[in-house]
N, CA, C and O atoms as a GROMACS GRO file, in nm:
protein
  360
    1UNK      N    1   8.230  -1.337  -9.464
    1UNK     CA    2   8.104  -1.389  -9.513
    1UNK      C    3   8.036  -1.466  -9.400
    1UNK      O    4   8.094  -1.557  -9.340
    2UNK      N    5   7.915  -1.428  -9.372
    2UNK     CA    6   7.837  -1.492  -9.267
    2UNK      C    7   7.766  -1.615  -9.326
    2UNK      O    8   7.701  -1.606  -9.430
    3UNK      N    9   7.778  -1.728  -9.258
    3UNK     CA   10   7.716  -1.851  -9.304
    3UNK      C   11   7.570  -1.858  -9.260
    3UNK      O   12   7.534  -1.814  -9.151
    4UNK      N   13   7.488  -1.914  -9.346
    4UNK     CA   14   7.348  -1.938  -9.310
    4UNK      C   15   7.344  -2.061  -9.217
    4UNK      O   16   7.443  -2.133  -9.204
    5UNK      N   17   7.230  -2.082  -9.153
    5UNK     CA   18   7.217  -2.198  -9.065
    5UNK      C   19   7.236  -2.328  -9.143
    5UNK      O   20   7.298  -2.422  -9.093
    6UNK      N   21   7.184  -2.335  -9.264
    6UNK     CA   22   7.201  -2.455  -9.347
    6UNK      C   23   7.348  -2.480  -9.376
    6UNK      O   24   7.394  -2.593  -9.370
    7UNK      N   25   7.421  -2.374  -9.408
    7UNK     CA   26   7.564  -2.389  -9.436
    7UNK      C   27   7.639  -2.435  -9.311
    7UNK      O   28   7.730  -2.518  -9.319
    8UNK      N   29   7.600  -2.381  -9.194
    8UNK     CA   30   7.661  -2.424  -9.068
    8UNK      C   31   7.635  -2.573  -9.043
    8UNK      O   32   7.724  -2.645  -8.998
    9UNK      N   33   7.513  -2.617  -9.073
    9UNK     CA   34   7.479  -2.758  -9.054
    9UNK      C   35   7.563  -2.848  -9.143
    9UNK      O   36   7.610  -2.953  -9.100
   10UNK      N   37   7.582  -2.806  -9.268
   10UNK     CA   38   7.663  -2.886  -9.360
   10UNK      C   39   7.810  -2.884  -9.318
   10UNK      O   40   7.879  -2.986  -9.332
   11UNK      N   41   7.859  -2.773  -9.269
   11UNK     CA   42   7.998  -2.765  -9.221
   11UNK      C   43   8.017  -2.859  -9.102
   11UNK      O   44   8.118  -2.929  -9.093
   12UNK      N   45   7.918  -2.861  -9.012
   12UNK     CA   46   7.926  -2.950  -8.896
   12UNK      C   47   7.926  -3.096  -8.941
   12UNK      O   48   8.003  -3.178  -8.889
   13UNK      N   49   7.841  -3.129  -9.037
   13UNK     CA   50   7.835  -3.266  -9.089
   13UNK      C   51   7.968  -3.304  -9.154
   13UNK      O   52   8.015  -3.416  -9.140
   14UNK      N   53   8.028  -3.210  -9.226
   14UNK     CA   54   8.157  -3.233  -9.290
   14UNK      C   55   8.265  -3.260  -9.185
   14UNK      O   56   8.346  -3.351  -9.202
   15UNK      N   57   8.265  -3.183  -9.079
   15UNK     CA   58   8.363  -3.202  -8.972
   15UNK      C   59   8.347  -3.338  -8.905
   15UNK      O   60   8.445  -3.405  -8.876
   16UNK      N   61   8.222  -3.378  -8.880
   16UNK     CA   62   8.196  -3.508  -8.818
   16UNK      C   63   8.239  -3.622  -8.909
   16UNK      O   64   8.296  -3.720  -8.863
   17UNK      N   65   8.212  -3.608  -9.039
   17UNK     CA   66   8.254  -3.710  -9.133
   17UNK      C   67   8.407  -3.720  -9.138
   17UNK      O   68   8.462  -3.829  -9.142
   18UNK      N   69   8.474  -3.606  -9.139
   18UNK     CA   70   8.620  -3.606  -9.138
   18UNK      C   71   8.675  -3.672  -9.012
   18UNK      O   72   8.771  -3.749  -9.020
   19UNK      N   73   8.615  -3.642  -8.897
   19UNK     CA   74   8.657  -3.706  -8.772
   19UNK      C   75   8.639  -3.857  -8.781
   19UNK      O   76   8.728  -3.934  -8.743
   20UNK      N   77   8.525  -3.898  -8.831
   20UNK     CA   78   8.496  -4.041  -8.846
   20UNK      C   79   8.600  -4.107  -8.936
   20UNK      O   80   8.653  -4.213  -8.903
   21UNK      N   81   8.628  -4.046  -9.051
   21UNK     CA   82   8.722  -4.102  -9.148
   21UNK      C   83   8.864  -4.110  -9.095
   21UNK      O   84   8.940  -4.198  -9.136
   22UNK      N   85   8.901  -4.022  -9.005
   22UNK     CA   86   9.037  -4.021  -8.951
   22UNK      C   87   9.064  -4.132  -8.850
   22UNK      O   88   9.179  -4.166  -8.824
   23UNK      N   89   8.959  -4.189  -8.794
   23UNK     CA   90   8.974  -4.298  -8.697
   23UNK      C   91   8.954  -4.431  -8.769
   23UNK      O   92   8.840  -4.473  -8.791
   24UNK      N   93   9.064  -4.498  -8.804
   24UNK     CA   94   9.054  -4.620  -8.882
   24UNK      C   95   8.983  -4.732  -8.807
   24UNK      O   96   8.935  -4.827  -8.870
   25UNK      N   97   8.975  -4.723  -8.676
   25UNK     CA   98   8.904  -4.828  -8.601
   25UNK      C   99   8.755  -4.828  -8.634
   25UNK      O  100   8.688  -4.930  -8.618
   26UNK      N  101   8.702  -4.714  -8.679
   26UNK     CA  102   8.561  -4.710  -8.720
   26UNK      C  103   8.535  -4.808  -8.834
   26UNK      O  104   8.433  -4.876  -8.836
   27UNK      N  105   8.627  -4.816  -8.928
   27UNK     CA  106   8.611  -4.905  -9.042
   27UNK      C  107   8.630  -5.050  -9.001
   27UNK      O  108   8.566  -5.139  -9.057
   28UNK      N  109   8.715  -5.074  -8.903
   28UNK     CA  110   8.731  -5.209  -8.848
   28UNK      C  111   8.600  -5.254  -8.782
   28UNK      O  112   8.560  -5.370  -8.796
   29UNK      N  113   8.536  -5.164  -8.711
   29UNK     CA  114   8.408  -5.196  -8.646
   29UNK      C  115   8.299  -5.225  -8.748
   29UNK      O  116   8.218  -5.315  -8.729
   30UNK      N  117   8.297  -5.149  -8.856
   30UNK     CA  118   8.199  -5.172  -8.963
   30UNK      C  119   8.223  -5.309  -9.025
   30UNK      O  120   8.128  -5.385  -9.047
   31UNK      N  121   8.348  -5.341  -9.054
   31UNK     CA  122   8.382  -5.470  -9.112
   31UNK      C  123   8.343  -5.584  -9.018
   31UNK      O  124   8.292  -5.687  -9.062
   32UNK      N  125   8.366  -5.565  -8.890
   32UNK     CA  126   8.328  -5.666  -8.791
   32UNK      C  127   8.176  -5.687  -8.791
   32UNK      O  128   8.129  -5.801  -8.787
   33UNK      N  129   8.100  -5.580  -8.795
   33UNK     CA  130   7.954  -5.590  -8.800
   33UNK      C  131   7.909  -5.663  -8.926
   33UNK      O  132   7.818  -5.746  -8.922
   34UNK      N  133   7.972  -5.633  -9.039
   34UNK     CA  134   7.939  -5.700  -9.165
   34UNK      C  135   7.962  -5.850  -9.152
   34UNK      O  136   7.878  -5.930  -9.194
   35UNK      N  137   8.074  -5.886  -9.093
   35UNK     CA  138   8.106  -6.028  -9.076
   35UNK      C  139   8.006  -6.099  -8.985
   35UNK      O  140   7.967  -6.213  -9.011
   36UNK      N  141   7.965  -6.033  -8.878
   36UNK     CA  142   7.866  -6.091  -8.786
   36UNK      C  143   7.733  -6.114  -8.858
   36UNK      O  144   7.672  -6.220  -8.845
   37UNK      N  145   7.690  -6.015  -8.933
   37UNK     CA  146   7.564  -6.026  -9.008
   37UNK      C  147   7.574  -6.136  -9.112
   37UNK      O  148   7.483  -6.218  -9.124
   38UNK      N  149   7.683  -6.139  -9.188
   38UNK     CA  150   7.699  -6.240  -9.293
   38UNK      C  151   7.703  -6.380  -9.233
   38UNK      O  152   7.643  -6.472  -9.289
   39UNK      N  153   7.772  -6.397  -9.122
   39UNK     CA  154   7.780  -6.528  -9.057
   39UNK      C  155   7.641  -6.573  -9.013
   39UNK      O  156   7.605  -6.690  -9.030
   40UNK      N  157   7.564  -6.483  -8.957
   40UNK     CA  158   7.428  -6.516  -8.914
   40UNK      C  159   7.343  -6.559  -9.032
   40UNK      O  160   7.275  -6.661  -9.026
   41UNK      N  161   7.345  -6.483  -9.140
   41UNK     CA  162   7.263  -6.514  -9.256
   41UNK      C  163   7.307  -6.645  -9.322
   41UNK      O  164   7.222  -6.722  -9.368
   42UNK      N  165   7.438  -6.669  -9.328
   42UNK     CA  166   7.488  -6.794  -9.390
   42UNK      C  167   7.449  -6.917  -9.309
   42UNK      O  168   7.439  -7.026  -9.365
   43UNK      N  169   7.426  -6.902  -9.180
   43UNK     CA  170   7.388  -7.016  -9.097
   43UNK      C  171   7.238  -7.017  -9.069
   43UNK      O  172   7.193  -7.066  -8.966
   44UNK      N  173   7.162  -6.960  -9.163
   44UNK     CA  174   7.015  -6.955  -9.157
   44UNK      C  175   6.962  -6.876  -9.039
   44UNK      O  176   6.850  -6.901  -8.993
   45UNK      N  177   7.040  -6.782  -8.989
   45UNK     CA  178   6.993  -6.692  -8.885
   45UNK      C  179   6.926  -6.572  -8.948
   45UNK      O  180   6.898  -6.570  -9.068
   46UNK      N  181   6.900  -6.473  -8.867
   46UNK     CA  182   6.837  -6.352  -8.919
   46UNK      C  183   6.899  -6.230  -8.852
   46UNK      O  184   6.968  -6.241  -8.751
   47UNK      N  185   6.873  -6.116  -8.910
   47UNK     CA  186   6.917  -5.989  -8.855
   47UNK      C  187   6.798  -5.926  -8.786
   47UNK      O  188   6.692  -5.908  -8.846
   48UNK      N  189   6.815  -5.893  -8.659
   48UNK     CA  190   6.710  -5.827  -8.582
   48UNK      C  191   6.762  -5.689  -8.545
   48UNK      O  192   6.866  -5.676  -8.481
   49UNK      N  193   6.690  -5.586  -8.586
   49UNK     CA  194   6.732  -5.450  -8.557
   49UNK      C  195   6.626  -5.381  -8.470
   49UNK      O  196   6.510  -5.420  -8.469
   50UNK      N  197   6.671  -5.279  -8.398
   50UNK     CA  198   6.578  -5.202  -8.316
   50UNK      C  199   6.633  -5.061  -8.301
   50UNK      O  200   6.749  -5.034  -8.332
   51UNK      N  201   6.550  -4.972  -8.254
   51UNK     CA  202   6.592  -4.835  -8.234
   51UNK      C  203   6.489  -4.759  -8.155
   51UNK      O  204   6.381  -4.810  -8.124
   52UNK      N  205   6.523  -4.636  -8.121
   52UNK     CA  206   6.438  -4.550  -8.042
   52UNK      C  207   6.434  -4.414  -8.110
   52UNK      O  208   6.538  -4.360  -8.149
   53UNK      N  209   6.316  -4.359  -8.126
   53UNK     CA  210   6.305  -4.229  -8.192
   53UNK      C  211   6.338  -4.241  -8.340
   53UNK      O  212   6.288  -4.330  -8.408
   54UNK      N  213   6.422  -4.152  -8.388
   54UNK     CA  214   6.463  -4.155  -8.528
   54UNK      C  215   6.536  -4.282  -8.563
   54UNK      O  216   6.529  -4.330  -8.677
   55UNK      N  217   6.608  -4.338  -8.466
   55UNK     CA  218   6.680  -4.463  -8.490
   55UNK      C  219   6.583  -4.579  -8.512
   55UNK      O  220   6.618  -4.677  -8.577
   56UNK      N  221   6.462  -4.566  -8.458
   56UNK     CA  222   6.360  -4.669  -8.483
   56UNK      C  223   6.329  -4.674  -8.633
   56UNK      O  224   6.316  -4.782  -8.690
   57UNK      N  225   6.318  -4.559  -8.694
   57UNK     CA  226   6.294  -4.553  -8.838
   57UNK      C  227   6.413  -4.609  -8.915
   57UNK      O  228   6.395  -4.679  -9.015
   58UNK      N  229   6.534  -4.580  -8.869
   58UNK     CA  230   6.654  -4.635  -8.932
   58UNK      C  231   6.654  -4.787  -8.923
   58UNK      O  232   6.687  -4.855  -9.020
   59UNK      N  233   6.618  -4.841  -8.806
   59UNK     CA  234   6.615  -4.986  -8.786
   59UNK      C  235   6.513  -5.050  -8.878
   59UNK      O  236   6.540  -5.155  -8.937
   60UNK      N  237   6.397  -4.989  -8.891
   60UNK     CA  238   6.294  -5.042  -8.980
   60UNK      C  239   6.341  -5.038  -9.125
   60UNK      O  240   6.320  -5.133  -9.200
   61UNK      N  241   6.402  -4.928  -9.164
   61UNK     CA  242   6.450  -4.912  -9.301
   61UNK      C  243   6.560  -5.014  -9.330
   61UNK      O  244   6.563  -5.072  -9.439
   62UNK      N  245   6.650  -5.037  -9.235
   62UNK     CA  246   6.758  -5.134  -9.252
   62UNK      C  247   6.701  -5.273  -9.277
   62UNK      O  248   6.743  -5.343  -9.369
   63UNK      N  249   6.603  -5.314  -9.195
   63UNK     CA  250   6.541  -5.445  -9.212
   63UNK      C  251   6.470  -5.454  -9.347
   63UNK      O  252   6.473  -5.558  -9.412
   64UNK      N  253   6.407  -5.346  -9.388
   64UNK     CA  254   6.338  -5.344  -9.518
   64UNK      C  255   6.436  -5.358  -9.633
   64UNK      O  256   6.407  -5.427  -9.731
   65UNK      N  257   6.552  -5.294  -9.622
   65UNK     CA  258   6.653  -5.304  -9.728
   65UNK      C  259   6.704  -5.447  -9.740
   65UNK      O  260   6.729  -5.495  -9.851
   66UNK      N  261   6.720  -5.516  -9.627
   66UNK     CA  262   6.768  -5.653  -9.631
   66UNK      C  263   6.661  -5.749  -9.681
   66UNK      O  264   6.690  -5.838  -9.761
   67UNK      N  265   6.539  -5.732  -9.635
   67UNK     CA  266   6.432  -5.826  -9.671
   67UNK      C  267   6.368  -5.792  -9.806
   67UNK      O  268   6.297  -5.875  -9.863
   68UNK      N  269   6.392  -5.672  -9.855
   68UNK     CA  270   6.342  -5.634  -9.987
   68UNK      C  271   6.449  -5.658 -10.092
   68UNK      O  272   6.544  -5.733 -10.069
   69UNK      N  273   6.434  -5.597 -10.205
   69UNK     CA  274   6.526  -5.623 -10.316
   69UNK      C  275   6.643  -5.526 -10.321
   69UNK      O  276   6.739  -5.550 -10.395
   70UNK      N  277   6.638  -5.421 -10.244
   70UNK     CA  278   6.744  -5.319 -10.240
   70UNK      C  279   6.776  -5.271 -10.380
   70UNK      O  280   6.690  -5.210 -10.444
   71UNK      N  281   6.895  -5.295 -10.431
   71UNK     CA  282   6.935  -5.238 -10.561
   71UNK      C  283   6.921  -5.334 -10.678
   71UNK      O  284   6.930  -5.293 -10.793
   72UNK      N  285   6.901  -5.460 -10.650
   72UNK     CA  286   6.890  -5.557 -10.759
   72UNK      C  287   6.786  -5.662 -10.725
   72UNK      O  288   6.740  -5.672 -10.611
   73UNK      N  289   6.750  -5.739 -10.825
   73UNK     CA  290   6.652  -5.846 -10.804
   73UNK      C  291   6.725  -5.964 -10.740
   73UNK      O  292   6.791  -6.041 -10.809
   74UNK      N  293   6.713  -5.976 -10.610
   74UNK     CA  294   6.782  -6.083 -10.538
   74UNK      C  295   6.689  -6.142 -10.433
   74UNK      O  296   6.586  -6.085 -10.399
   75UNK      N  297   6.729  -6.257 -10.384
   75UNK     CA  298   6.653  -6.324 -10.280
   75UNK      C  299   6.652  -6.237 -10.154
   75UNK      O  300   6.752  -6.174 -10.120
   76UNK      N  301   6.538  -6.234 -10.087
   76UNK     CA  302   6.526  -6.157  -9.963
   76UNK      C  303   6.616  -6.217  -9.856
   76UNK      O  304   6.632  -6.339  -9.850
   77UNK      N  305   6.674  -6.132  -9.773
   77UNK     CA  306   6.754  -6.177  -9.660
   77UNK      C  307   6.667  -6.171  -9.535
   77UNK      O  308   6.581  -6.084  -9.523
   78UNK      N  309   6.689  -6.264  -9.443
   78UNK     CA  310   6.606  -6.273  -9.322
   78UNK      C  311   6.638  -6.157  -9.228
   78UNK      O  312   6.744  -6.154  -9.166
   79UNK      N  313   6.546  -6.063  -9.218
   79UNK     CA  314   6.566  -5.947  -9.132
   79UNK      C  315   6.432  -5.895  -9.083
   79UNK      O  316   6.332  -5.900  -9.156
   80UNK      N  317   6.431  -5.847  -8.961
   80UNK     CA  318   6.310  -5.789  -8.904
   80UNK      C  319   6.352  -5.680  -8.806
   80UNK      O  320   6.456  -5.689  -8.741
   81UNK      N  321   6.270  -5.580  -8.796
   81UNK     CA  322   6.293  -5.475  -8.697
   81UNK      C  323   6.193  -5.492  -8.584
   81UNK      O  324   6.072  -5.488  -8.607
   82UNK      N  325   6.241  -5.513  -8.463
   82UNK     CA  326   6.149  -5.526  -8.351
   82UNK      C  327   6.096  -5.390  -8.307
   82UNK      O  328   6.015  -5.381  -8.215
   83UNK      N  329   6.142  -5.286  -8.373
   83UNK     CA  330   6.088  -5.152  -8.350
   83UNK      C  331   5.960  -5.130  -8.428
   83UNK      O  332   5.887  -5.034  -8.405
   84UNK      N  333   5.932  -5.220  -8.521
   84UNK     CA  334   5.815  -5.207  -8.606
   84UNK      C  335   5.690  -5.206  -8.518
   84UNK      O  336   5.671  -5.293  -8.434
   85UNK      N  337   5.606  -5.108  -8.537
   85UNK     CA  338   5.488  -5.092  -8.451
   85UNK      C  339   5.398  -5.215  -8.452
   85UNK      O  340   5.331  -5.244  -8.353
   86UNK      N  341   5.395  -5.288  -8.561
   86UNK     CA  342   5.312  -5.409  -8.565
   86UNK      C  343   5.370  -5.516  -8.474
   86UNK      O  344   5.295  -5.597  -8.419
   87UNK      N  345   5.502  -5.520  -8.457
   87UNK     CA  346   5.563  -5.616  -8.366
   87UNK      C  347   5.546  -5.574  -8.220
   87UNK      O  348   5.527  -5.658  -8.132
   88UNK      N  349   5.552  -5.446  -8.196
   88UNK     CA  350   5.539  -5.395  -8.059
   88UNK      C  351   5.398  -5.420  -8.007
   88UNK      O  352   5.381  -5.453  -7.889
   89UNK      N  353   5.299  -5.406  -8.092
   89UNK     CA  354   5.160  -5.413  -8.048
   89UNK      C  355   5.095  -5.551  -8.061
   89UNK      O  356   4.980  -5.568  -8.020
   90UNK      N  357   5.166  -5.648  -8.115
   90UNK     CA  358   5.102  -5.779  -8.133
   90UNK      C  359   5.099  -5.861  -8.006
   90UNK      O  360   5.048  -5.973  -8.006
   0.00000   0.00000   0.00000
């Protein structure tokens, strides 16, 4: 059976996810990042994100999720994306 391009893309994504899951240090790094962010926010700091290209959109979305309500009605968290075009041009 010949795979379509879409099926090949999903197979590749599956393989990458499996590789990621097999390296337990990836989860240690995620936990470390969570702790750094939480420590900053608890001490009245903020999260500053940035990116280039598609990652710029990810950085903006990440800051929006923190400063917005995300999944529940909660207090906004201090976050900004310096990739935001309004910040770049001001």
